[in-house]
N, C-alpha and C positions, 0 to 999 in steps of 0.2 A: 506492500499499499504507501501513497505517497505521503510524505512527511511533511505538514505544510509550516510546522515550526522550523523545518530546513531552509526555507526558501530565502530567506537574506543572506544564507552561507552561499545560495548560488552566486549572487551578487559579488559576495565576498570573493570568490573564488575567481571570478572575472577580473578583478582590481575595479569594482564600481561600488557606490554608496547607495542604500536607498534612503528615501524621505525619513524624517522622526516619525516616530510611533508606527515603523513599519509591522509591528509583531500583531497591532490589533487591526492593520489595513489588511493583511493577508488574511486574516480570519472571516472581515467580511467581505472579500474582494472574490466570492465564489461566486457569485454573481449567479444564482442558478437560473434555470430555464423558465420561463413563462407558461402559465396555463391557457390555453384558448390562443395561443399566438403562433404561428409559423412565418417566420420572414422572410420575404423576397425582396429582388431589388431590378429595376430597370433601367435600360442606359438608351438614350435617346442618341443613336448614329447622326442624326443630321444635324444635332446641335454641338456635339463635341467638335473643339477646336485643335486637340492635339498638344495642348499646351503643358501636360504633365503634373498642371498644381495637386492633381488627385494624388498621383504617385509620392509627390512631397509630402502631402499630408499625412498620406499613409505612414510614411518612412517616421517621421517626429510623433503621431500618434501612438505606434506600437513600439518605440523605445528598441527600431533596428539598427542592428551596428552599419557603422557608417565612418568613412575615413575623413570626407567633408561633408560640407552642407548641398554640393551637386552630387553625391553619389548616392544613386537611387538602387545600387546593384538589387540590394535585398530587398526593395519595395515589393509589397504583396501584387502590386498593381503593373502591368506590362503593357504599354499603349502601342499598336501597331499601327505604322502609316501603311495605307491601302491605297491601291491605283481605283479611281473613282468607275463604277461600271460592273465591279464585280468582289465575290468576298474570296479572296486568294491567298491560304495564309502563307502559301511557299513562296509567295513574292513580297511579302511585307517585310518593312521596315522598323525595330524596334529601336536603332540607334541613330535614329532623323536625328539631324541636327541644324538644320535654317535659320537664318536671320531671323524671320518670323513664321508663325504658324496663323490659320493653315495654309499650306500650299495649294497652289494651283491645279485641281486634276487630282487631288486628293483627299481622302478621308482619314479618321481615326478612330481605332476602336482598342480600346482600354477592357484587357483581359483579366480578371483576378479569379479565386475560389469561386466557384457557382454552385455551393454547399448542395451540392445532388443528393437526390432520393438516391440513387441507384450509387451509391459512392464507392469506384472501385477503391478509391485508397486505404479506406477502415476495412475493406475485405482482404487484403494482403499483408495488413503489419502481424508480425508474428508475436508480437506481445499484447495486442489490445492497447496499445497506446493513444489511438486516434478512432473516434466514433461518431455518431452522430445523434445529436440532444433533441429531445423531444419537441422543442420551438424548430429545428431545421438546421440548427448551425452545425459545421463536423468541427469538433475541435481536437485538441492535440494535448497529452499531459508531458511535459516537457520533463519530469520526472522519471518517467516510465521509458520514454523513446530511448533507443539504443543506438540510432543513426545507421541503421541497414538502409535506408533510403527507396524501399521497395514501394513508398506510397509515392513518392517522386516519379518514378519511373509507372506507375499504375497512373496518375493523372493525366487524362487527354489535353487538359489546359494549360498545363506548364505552372500549376499555382502554388507548389510548395518551394521554399527555401531551405539551404542546407548550411548550418554553421560550421565551417571548413576551419575558423579560428577564434580565438577569445574575442569577445565582442567589443567593440570600438566606439565606444559612443561616450563624452563629456559629460561630467557629474551633473553641470548647470541645462543640460541638454534633456536628461531624463525625465520622461512624464510620470508623474505620482500618482497619477490615477492608474491604478493596474489594477489587474485580475489575474487569478490563477491559472483560467485555461485560455488567456488572451494574451496581455501586453507586458506582463511582468519580464524580469529579464532573462535572457535564454542562456544556456552554458554552450561553450562548443561542443560540436558533435552532435545536436540534435535538430530535426526538422520544423518548421515554424510556417505557419499560414495566416491568411488571412478567415476573421471568425466576424465580420460584418460588425467590428468593434464590439463585441457584445457586452464590455465595460460600460458603454456608452447606451446600446441600443438596449439592452435588459432595463436601463433608468429611463426610459422615453425619451433619449435623444438619438440624432441621424448620427450615421456615421460617418469620421472626417474628412472622407473624400467628399462625400455628397457635400458638407457645409463648404468646402473652397471652389466647388467646381462654378465657374465665373459666369456660364450659360443655361444653367439648369439642366442640365443634359442627365442629370440620376436621380432615381425617383425609388424610393425605400417605401417600405409599408408591411403590416399583416397580411397576409394571404388569406386568411379565415376571416377576415372583414369584407363582405361585400361590397360595403362601400367606402373603401380605401381606395388611395389614389391608384396604387399598384394594378389593384383590381379593376379601375377604369382602364388602365393604360392596355391592359391583358385583353379585355374584352373590346375596344373602341381602336386599338391602333394595329398597324401592319406590324406584327410580330417575328422575330428571329431567333433561333434556338444553334448556338454554336456549336458544331459537332452533332447535331441530332441523331444523326445515325449510330451513334457510341452508345446510345441507350441510359446515359444516366441521369434522364429527368431534372436536368438543374433546377435551382430557385433562382438563379440570373438570367434575365433574358435582354435582348435588345429590341429595338423599336424605332421606327422612321416617323417623321411627322404627315407624310405622303405615303 
């Protein structure tokens, strides 16, 4: 079983410091799944301009390792630059770096964990360190993870990250609002992933990536609520499911204005 009282030791081993009163904060930070809630996310490909503000916000919110402010390699969000007129991942470019965005004849597709109903990542874990909660969120217990990376190989969306080295993040950059199953400091040798910012969303807030989007391209809500904005999107917009043929039944959707 995971030992919650040992969590501050993880940060100490990584050479990092936690905020004051961390012991009580850890015990309050389990952030249990909510009853009557199934989280879903939708992204408007017509509005996304490829600015990557979502990727940077994800990095800061989730205490991800980074060598500089511009280092988004560990971000849970990969923004793909695509040629207009087709959805072709083989010709997409994740390392685009023009002077301004959006570029002519291009569109942009942010990709992150799809919180799949039929999640292949959870099925291949040999130690059951990753599982799906009742509100639909796929989580990882970093204390149990053995770093085999089977889950990374199984994920069709390249949505998981592996800590190859001791995390690097300045003490003043640490987000003190942490949760056991989401953005607490991770040690070297474990896999991490997006949890739709469960430390925020289970407290009635939006994910960090949604709040910084300058074009309002992101929609988040409760799939079980027929009056939610995300259900309106799914019922009235032209919706696209990435890699639908692999049968993962994701809770992350793309849509178009027209």
